[in-house]
N, C-alpha and C positions, 0 to 999 in steps of 0.2 A: 271548625270550630264547633260546639254545641251549642243551640242558641233554644233559649227557652220562648214563648211568646204566649200574654194571657190574652184569651179573648180569640177566638175562632170564625168571627163575624166577617166581611167583607176586607176588611182593614186586615184584621192578622194572618186570613188565605193567602194575601196578597203577597204580604210580605213574607209567608212562608213558602211560596212558591220561587220568587226571587232569590231567598236565600238558598232551594234548595238546587235549583239551577245554578246556582257558584260549587256547588258541592259540601254547603255543611250540613250539620244534623240537626233536623229542629223537633223540638216536642212544642205541640200546642195545645193549651189548656182551656179549657170549657166547663162552666155549670153549668150549664142549661142543656138539658140529654137532646133538645132536637137542633142542637146547632154541631153537634156531634156529625160530622160529615165526611171520614176517610175519604171516600170515593171524588172529594172534590179535592184534595191534595193527600194523595194514597200512599205518595214519599214519605210523610212527616210521620214521627208518634203523635196521637191522641191519648190523651187523659180529660176523662172526666170527674169533674174538681173542682173546689173555689180556690181559687188563686191566693185569696185578703186570709184565708185559714195559712195559718204556721206550718200545720199537720200535713195540708196539702201540698206544699213547697217542698217537706221534707221528703215526702213521699218517690216528688218529682225530680227529689236530690240534684236540689238549683243549686248547691254548693259546687259540682262539676261544670256548671255553667260557665262560658267564658263570655256571656251576653242575655240581660235579659231585656224582653219588651214587652212592657205594659200597653197592650193594643185594644182596650174594652174600651165600648161606646160612653163607658160613666169615670169622668175623671175622680172621685174619688175612689174608686178603685185602682184605677191607675197608679194614686199614689201610695195608696199599701201597698200595691205590690210591689213597687219601686222603692220604698223604705224597707220592707223584709227582706228583701233581696238584697240591699247593701246594708243592713244594720245585722242582720241574722245566718246572709247564708255569702258574705263578703264579696257576690259578685263584683268584677271589673269592670264592666260595661253597663249601665241602665238607660235604657232609649226610652222614652215615655212618652204617649198620645195624648193631647192635647186635644178637648172636643168643643170644649169655650172657650172662647178666646179670653172672655174675665177671667177664668181661671191660671191664663196663663203665669200671673206671678208666683202662683203657688210651686208651679214646678222648677224646683230648684235642688240644690246639694243637698238642704237639711232635709227633703224629704228624700235625699238618695235617688236622686234625678241627674245622671251626668250632662243628658241631650234631652230637650223636649222638641218633639215637631208634631205635625199633622199629617203630612203623607204620604201614605206608605212606601211609595219609590225612595223619594228623600230618606226614609227611616230604611230603607236595607241600605241605600248607600252608605249613610253615617256609621251603620255598624261595620261594613268595612275598611271603611278608612281610620276608624280606629283601632284596628290588629291588623293593616296590610301594611308591610315595608317592604319598600321595593317591587311593586307594582303599581301601573295605572289605575284610580278609580273615576269615572265619571261619577259628579255631585248632578248636575241638571245641565239643561239644552235651552239654547234660547234661540231667539228665531224661529221656530218650527226645527231647531235638529243644524243649523245652517251653522252654529258656533256651540262648542263646549264649553262647561266650567268644570276641569279636571284636577286631582289632587295626587303627589304623588309623593309616600313618605321617605326623606333620603338614608339611603343605608349607610352603615360604616365603610361602604369597600366603594360608593359612588365614585367616578374619576373626576369629578370636578370640588367633592368634599375640600373644603379651605379658601376655593380661588373665590374672587370676585364675580359676579352679576355677567360685567360685561365680559369677561373670558366663558359666559358661557355658548357654545352657537347654536342658538336655537333657529330652527325653521321657519319662513315666512308663513306670516298669519298664524304667528302663536304670540302670545306676552305671558311673563311671570307677573302676576298684579298682587300678588299675597305672599308672605312667611309666615305661619305659625309657630313661633320658636316655644316651647312649655307653653307659658299663660299671658304672652306677647304676640302680636298679630303687628309685623311691620308691614312696611310698604319699600319694597326693595328698590334701593338707587341702585345705579352704576358701579358701585365702588363697593359694596356691602358683600361680606362671604359668605356663601352658604354652607349649614355645616350639618354634619350626621343628626339626623333623629329628626330634622326640620322637615315641617311642611308644606310643600312647594305648590301652591294653586296656581294652576295657570288658565286661559283663554285662548281656545283655539279651534279650528276648522277640524273637522274629522279627519281629513284626508291628512293630516301632519299629528293627526294623535302618536301613532307607530314612533314615526322620528323623532319626537318628544321624549317619548319612554327613553329611546335607543341615546338618544344625548344625555340623559340626564342618569342611565343606570348603566350604561354601556353595553346593553344588552346586545348581543351578533344575532339571536333570533324574536326578536320582539312577538309576543303573545296578544294576543285581543285584547284589546280594556278590560275590565271591570266595569261592566254596567251600571246605574243607579235603578 
């Protein structure tokens, strides 16, 4: 994916490095010359520009981006970037940082925001979760990593598509805790079938993540899970 991040402070750089480590192409846009530090994230593209200016985003070729992350330290700027990205460049996924809790209500679809979050690791996970089909994505950890919340978007060729939850042979120490289907969030019962495109959310210990992936995707050679 090509991902543009507005704001190259600590948060923006952290997100950029997380995504670069996953093999994505990242553009950092920063308006303060002193904050342009390419040596901090050498594999990213860097651009000195004001991301709130339409001309700057045009120069950045935002219409070629799969995801835009508004990660500045100013909520007003993040809202402007989000709105421009969605309305002027039709970016499919816009993730915005909320700096002040009292402004959270503003970060809605009306402002072009698909997801509003505040922690860089969670932002990186949501970016990947939005576009990853057929892979396991860690969303967060509990109890200092003793258990993880993970997500798998079910591809059409999954071995259990159309089957009820009771027929999915999950390993011990794992549980299917939610199914996101379109705009609905389902608490799965044993008789509920799983469908292609479902986002399956599990809680499991790290040791069985590969087995969960193998069961759901039928992969003979599980790959290491995408981390948050």
